[in-house]
MIPASE-451603 format. One record per residue (C-alpha): x, y negated, z negated. Coordinates in steps of 0.05 Angstrom, whole numbers, padded with zeros to 5 digits, always signed. Last residue first. Layout:
! MIPASE-451603
XYZ
...
***
This chain:
! MIPASE-451603
-00371+00041+00411
-00336-00011+00360
-00308-00076+00386
-00271-00120+00340
-00238-00183+00342
-00192-00201+00290
-00167-00270+00269
-00119-00271+00209
-00095-00330+00170
-00031-00326+00115
-00003-00385+00072
+00050-00355+00028
+00085-00362-00041
+00154-00345-00065
+00188-00339-00136
+00259-00352-00131
+00275-00371-00205
+00279-00298-00234
+00280-00251-00171
+00217-00237-00123
+00147-00242-00138
+00082-00270-00113
+00092-00339-00151
+00028-00361-00114
-00019-00315-00063
-00058-00355-00011
-00101-00306+00030
-00146-00322+00093
-00191-00284+00143
-00228-00300+00206
-00274-00236+00234
-00311-00231+00301
-00348-00166+00317
-00371-00133+00377
-00413-00070+00369
-00474-00096+00410
-00450-00155+00455
-00495-00213+00455
-00507-00213+00384
-00439-00224+00364
-00433-00208+00291
-00393-00260+00249
-00345-00241+00188
-00319-00293+00146
-00266-00278+00095
-00235-00326+00043
-00174-00326-00007
-00147-00348-00073
-00086-00307-00099
-00052-00311-00164
+00013-00301-00204
+00033-00298-00274
+00099-00277-00304
+00142-00235-00354
+00204-00219-00333
+00247-00148-00363
+00233-00114-00295
+00218-00155-00241
+00173-00099-00197
+00174-00049-00252
+00126-00086-00296
+00148-00083-00375
+00159-00160-00383
+00090-00168-00382
+00043-00188-00325
-00014-00237-00327
-00050-00232-00257
-00101-00274-00231
-00152-00264-00165
-00198-00311-00134
-00244-00297-00080
-00289-00328-00021
-00336-00286+00026
-00380-00310+00084
-00422-00262+00117
-00448-00289+00187
-00502-00250+00239
-00539-00317+00242
-00604-00299+00212
-00570-00254+00162
-00524-00313+00134
-00500-00267+00083
-00469-00308+00026
-00408-00274-00014
-00379-00295-00078
-00315-00271-00120
-00278-00276-00183
-00222-00234-00202
-00185-00220-00271
-00119-00184-00286
-00083-00167-00349
-00019-00137-00340
+00025-00089-00388
+00050-00039-00326
+00035-00065-00258
-00027-00037-00232
-00062-00103-00229
-00004-00137-00189
-00040-00112-00118
-00034-00169-00081
-00053-00173-00010
-00131-00184-00012
-00132-00190-00081
-00142-00127-00131
-00188-00135-00189
-00240-00080-00181
-00180-00028-00169
-00207+00032-00121
-00143+00019-00076
-00136+00082-00030
-00062+00090+00004
-00024+00153-00010
+00033+00129-00057
-00018+00101-00110
+00021+00089-00171
-00008+00065-00240
+00037+00026-00291
+00058+00050-00361
+00133+00037-00353
+00133+00060-00284
+00174+00112-00290
+00157+00129-00366
+00187+00111-00435
+00175+00038-00435
+00095+00052-00443
+00043-00005-00429
-00025-00001-00407
-00062-00032-00345
-00115-00081-00357
-00174-00102-00316
-00232-00157-00312
-00281-00173-00253
-00334-00223-00244
-00382-00220-00189
-00428-00258-00130
-00479-00240-00085
-00523-00285-00051
-00573-00263+00010
-00632-00257-00046
-00600-00256-00106
-00545-00205-00128
-00505-00209-00190
-00444-00167-00204
-00412-00154-00268
-00345-00119-00267
-00305-00075-00318
-00233-00048-00312
-00180+00006-00346
-00119+00030-00329
-00072+00084-00365
-00009+00110-00354
+00033+00165-00377
+00091+00189-00323
+00148+00221-00333
+00198+00230-00277
+00257+00201-00309
+00317+00233-00283
+00354+00177-00249
+00296+00154-00216
+00289+00180-00149
+00294+00258-00167
+00258+00244-00238
+00196+00228-00189
+00196+00296-00177
+00158+00318-00243
+00169+00395-00231
+00103+00404-00255
+00059+00348-00272
+00066+00271-00292
+00010+00238-00322
-00044+00183-00296
-00103+00161-00324
-00150+00118-00293
-00219+00079-00318
-00271+00046-00279
-00338+00007-00300
-00389-00026-00271
-00455-00068-00288
-00504-00089-00227
-00546-00139-00240
-00610-00154-00195
-00646-00223-00175
-00702-00225-00121
-00761-00218-00174
-00727-00218-00240
-00673-00176-00280
-00672-00113-00240
-00628-00068-00263
-00561-00025-00222
-00514+00016-00264
-00448+00033-00238
-00396+00084-00268
-00327+00099-00246
-00275+00153-00264
-00213+00172-00238
-00162+00224-00262
-00086+00221-00228
-00043+00279-00237
+00030+00270-00218
+00087+00293-00179
+00101+00368-00178
+00030+00378-00147
-00010+00317-00134
-00069+00342-00167
-00124+00292-00157
-00183+00286-00199
-00246+00252-00182
-00307+00231-00224
-00366+00190-00201
-00429+00160-00236
-00489+00127-00200
-00541+00095-00247
-00596+00050-00217
-00654+00111-00228
-00618+00170-00258
-00601+00230-00215
-00541+00195-00178
-00489+00243-00194
-00425+00246-00155
-00367+00304-00167
-00293+00306-00146
-00249+00356-00138
-00173+00338-00102
-00108+00378-00081
-00046+00341-00062
+00007+00376-00022
+00054+00438-00039
+00108+00391-00048
+00168+00368-00007
+00222+00317-00045
+00284+00352-00012
+00334+00304-00041
+00394+00273+00007
+00437+00232-00036
+00429+00157-00041
+00443+00151-00114
+00379+00142-00135
+00358+00201-00100
+00344+00216-00025
+00283+00243+00017
+00224+00197+00010
+00181+00196-00054
+00105+00186-00043
+00110+00204+00040
+00157+00261+00023
+00116+00293-00027
+00054+00291+00021
+00093+00326+00072
+00092+00281+00144
+00046+00275+00196
+00077+00235+00256
+00048+00172+00278
+00100+00123+00272
+00098+00098+00202
+00121+00166+00170
+00170+00179+00233
+00213+00119+00212
+00231+00144+00144
+00239+00091+00099
+00169+00080+00082
+00178+00152+00050
+00187+00109-00015
+00106+00112-00018
+00048+00063-00002
-00014+00034-00037
+00007-00024-00073
+00037+00012-00133
+00087+00056-00100
+00104-00001-00049
+00119-00052-00106
+00165+00000-00142
+00216+00002-00084
+00258+00053-00122
+00329+00029-00133
+00391+00049-00099
+00459+00065-00122
+00521+00054-00072
+00546+00002-00111
+00546-00052-00053
+00487-00092-00083
+00439-00052-00107
+00409-00015-00055
+00340-00021-00040
+00292+00043-00025
+00222+00048+00002
+00249+00014+00063
+00203-00038+00094
+00142-00056+00049
+00103-00093+00102
+00109-00032+00147
+00061+00005+00107
+00003-00035+00141
+00019+00001+00207
-00014+00063+00170
+00019+00118+00141
+00021+00191+00170
-00002+00237+00121
+00008+00312+00106
-00026+00375+00065
-00086+00338+00031
-00130+00394+00000
-00200+00396-00011
-00265+00398-00063
-00328+00357-00069
-00392+00359-00104
-00452+00312-00089
-00507+00311-00138
-00579+00284-00138
-00603+00365-00142
-00548+00410-00140
-00537+00445-00068
-00498+00375-00043
-00441+00415-00022
-00376+00385+00011
-00317+00427+00029
-00247+00392+00053
-00184+00418+00090
-00132+00360+00103
-00088+00335+00153
-00087+00259+00133
-00095+00190+00164
-00070+00117+00144
-00099+00066+00184
-00079+00028+00255
-00076-00045+00265
-00080-00084+00200
-00117-00068+00144
-00147+00004+00147
-00129+00025+00084
-00146+00096+00101
-00147+00133+00035
-00123+00176-00014
-00127+00154-00085
-00205+00127-00089
-00227+00161-00032
-00237+00138+00045
-00201+00196+00085
-00193+00196+00162
-00176+00260+00196
-00127+00314+00226
-00147+00386+00212
-00205+00420+00169
-00279+00401+00153
-00325+00446+00114
-00400+00418+00101
-00449+00457+00050
-00524+00437+00039
-00549+00477+00091
-00489+00499+00140
-00445+00451+00165
-00377+00462+00204
-00327+00416+00227
-00266+00425+00264
-00210+00372+00268
-00162+00334+00311
-00159+00260+00298
-00098+00221+00296
-00067+00243+00358
-00009+00198+00375
+00013+00128+00411
+00072+00078+00393
+00093+00008+00400
+00159-00001+00362
+00173-00056+00315
+00223-00012+00279
+00168+00031+00246
+00101+00030+00280
+00076-00041+00295
+00025-00092+00265
+00048-00093+00196
+00115-00112+00217
+00096-00191+00227
+00136-00220+00278
+00186-00287+00276
+00242-00268+00219
+00210-00199+00209
+00253-00180+00277
+00233-00175+00349
+00301-00211+00382
+00273-00227+00431
+00210-00263+00458
+00163-00298+00420
+00095-00283+00439
+00118-00210+00458
+00056-00170+00447
+00047-00118+00402
+00015-00054+00425
-00019+00001+00379
-00046+00069+00386
-00095+00123+00365
-00120+00180+00408
-00176+00221+00386
-00199+00295+00374
-00270+00317+00346
-00296+00385+00335
-00369+00410+00324
-00394+00475+00285
-00466+00489+00264
-00484+00538+00311
-00467+00496+00360
-00457+00419+00349
-00436+00387+00411
-00366+00355+00417
-00337+00292+00393
-00289+00254+00437
-00241+00199+00421
-00212+00131+00432
-00169+00092+00385
-00146+00024+00363
-00095-00023+00398
-00080-00094+00411
-00027-00146+00375
-00014-00219+00370
+00037-00236+00318
+00059-00300+00273
+00121-00313+00230
+00134-00376+00189
+00193-00378+00141
+00219-00406+00082
+00227-00350+00022
+00244-00369-00050
+00194-00424-00048
+00145-00426+00020
+00131-00370+00072
+00079-00384+00131
+00039-00323+00152
+00004-00320+00218
-00034-00258+00246
-00075-00244+00308
-00112-00181+00319
-00146-00149+00381
-00179-00083+00360
-00219-00030+00396
-00255+00031+00362
-00279+00091+00402
-00330+00142+00411
-00343+00190+00469
-00404+00237+00454
-00416+00309+00459
-00454+00335+00529
-00520+00354+00488
-00516+00301+00443
-00515+00321+00372
-00442+00289+00357
-00464+00254+00293
-00424+00197+00303
-00372+00152+00264
-00371+00159+00192
-00310+00204+00185
-00321+00243+00118
-00291+00241+00049
-00328+00186+00015
-00322+00128-00032
-00374+00075-00031
-00339+00014-00063
-00391-00026-00107
-00410-00087-00070
-00387-00155-00098
-00369-00185-00025
-00291-00185-00038
-00269-00106-00028
-00201-00119-00014
-00142-00088+00030
-00193-00056+00075
-00228+00006+00072
-00281+00000+00129
-00285-00059+00170
-00303-00036+00246
-00242-00023+00284
-00203-00053+00341
-00175-00064+00409
-00158-00091+00474
-00124-00066+00538
-00093-00010+00497
-00071+00043+00550
-00060-00014+00606
-00011-00044+00561
+00033+00015+00562
+00043+00054+00499
+00105+00091+00486
+00094+00161+00465
+00107+00201+00401
+00113+00272+00411
+00060+00317+00376
***
């Protein structure tokens, strides 16, 4: 649909509840699903639903970059779900974001954070939910525009608006203790967080040759960030979102593909054990296999341990379109393994995780993992830093949460560390170490049902850039969420 500029009245205050964010730091095992967990739509006259968010973000750069920028935005979505009739229901919702001019002109990344807007710092609105759902017995079928929260295609709802998708999905629970999933994703609109990475391409000097933004590809976004419409509510082909529409010489290339097919199975038939397997077939780009296992067992009264493991394998398939953007090398042959041990005692949870990504100098990513359509299942990701997917990288993460249930407060802290080899594609030929500590406080405001206050901070060190010009930052976020 045609995008429209938003008026202040259209989005007075906003938010959404915390779902798939940049980091899971409270020690819980990610629960990946393919459905919008909103409302059931069984009321006689259907149901109006919405999520409103008001978001203030302040980031101060130090080191190779010296700058402070801060932004205040409001947005969210409001929608309608029909009653269920003979198993059928439908949902439609409008999404939007509005950034306030708290600094005046010009509006640039020197003073405003791009992750709170659409492309080019624009305010915008669009239809983000528009799907039909059919449920019969143990089978559910859904088709249209929707939110996904899966390991390698996900909402990544970390700023104002999430990633959203055009897809068709079937879920079946006929087998005891087993959920089977099959689907196909045709198109995506990237959420506002994608604007952090700017364009997916960078010219090397004035040579007319361009380099792919590997940080975007390995942090949940694709090279299609260079297309304004991709982050302004327009749903684009999955191949274009991943790879953009130009080659290494800046020439136009049609990277449209047949989309991404997914099959998955989740088994919970053994007490304390959960096993899941996902396979994503991104036609003519890459096949991604994701495996995860979690085993929970009681150690003593009130004390539980959870042992978790995950594995990712990626290989190029079909036309290997990555060759269009990397001088003919579209090969991928990458592996990532990770383990995590979580302890839970009363209201306290803590965990330690370790991961390792392989090295292969004969591939597009030198052995790293790409995640161009959102979704971030890695046990060792930071709130912002995703360096665990670079080639030849070992990473650790330590996190702890205490839930003050009587006060409606949950407090979390974490620390991540990344030891990157010279095979990484962000700073090729240079090995370095980076870390990121941070915190996350969430408070449910008892006086208003659905109202939540959140205060977050992250503090990466030696994040990246060229040799000798590493930069750090201190970032604080204040978020007011209202869900209805």
